[in-house]
N, C-alpha and C positions, 0 to 999 in steps of 0.2 A: 504494500500500500504506500510505501514511502522509501526514501533513500535509494540505495543502489539498484533495486529491481522495480522501482516505481513504474507503473503502467506496463509491466511485463507479466505474462502468464507464467506462473511457476508452480510446479507440483510440490506437494509436501505432505506432512502428517500432523495431525493434531491429537494430542493425548488428553484423555479425560481420566484423571486419577480418582478412583472411587474409594480407595482405602489407603490413606497415606502411611499407615503403619506397616502395610505389606509392600508398598511400592519401593523398589530399589532403583533409584535414578541412575547411578553409575552403571549398574549391570544392564539397565535398559539402553543406555547409550552404547555400551559394548555390543549389545544385540543388534541395534540399529546399524551401527557401522559395519558389523560383520555381515549382516544381511545385504546391505548395499554393495559391499565388496564382492559378495557372491553372485548377486543378481546382475551386476554390471562390471564384470572383471575387466573388460576392455576400456572402460571409462574411469573406473576407480583408481586413484593413485594417491600415495602419500605426498604431501608437500615436500619438495626437494630444495627449493631456494632457501637461502639463509633466513633464519628467524631470530629476532632479537639480537642481531649481530653475531649469531653463532652459525658457523658454516661447516663444522666438523661432524655434525650428526643431523638426522632428520628432525623437523619441528616436533613431530609427535613424540619422539624419544626425549626431546628436551622438556616438553610439557609434562610427560608422565614421569620422567626422571631416569628411566631405563628403556631399553628396546623391548622389554617384556610385553607391554601392551600390544605393540605392532606385531610381534612374533605370535602372540596368542590369537590375535584376529586372523592372521594368515595361516594358522595351524588347523587344518581340517580334522585332525585327530582329537582335538579338544572339544568337549561340549561346553556350553555356557556354565554348567555346574562345575566342571573342572576349572574353568577360569575363575569363577567366584571363589572356589575353595583355595585357589593359589594365593589369594590375598587375605584369607580369613584370619590367619595367625597374626599378621601385621595389624589388621583391623582391630582385633581384640586388644592388642598392646596399645594402640592409639586411644581406644575407648577408656582404658585405665588412665592413661596420661591426661586426657582432656577432662576427666571427671572433676578435678579440683577447680577447673575454670568455668564450669557451667553455672549460670546464675539463676536458672529456673528449670 
């Protein structure tokens, strides 16, 4: 409706979350990116140009912190459950760490 794609017809998806306690936003993002990469393998590509003045690794690797995200997306042998399980230990440690900083 505005900015970059104003007056252009664009496809997309709109999510309606009905149970916020069950919704897993990051896992949903992983599923969306993985699905797009599989549906459109000839068009899907990771950004290769420098990002935030960093040119020695892909932007997605810089944003995630390691190549693991990209590798998991590209690995057809992993299920979404496998991917989610791969970060569960780190997530539990983070939850413990953040506990003292929660205000409500």
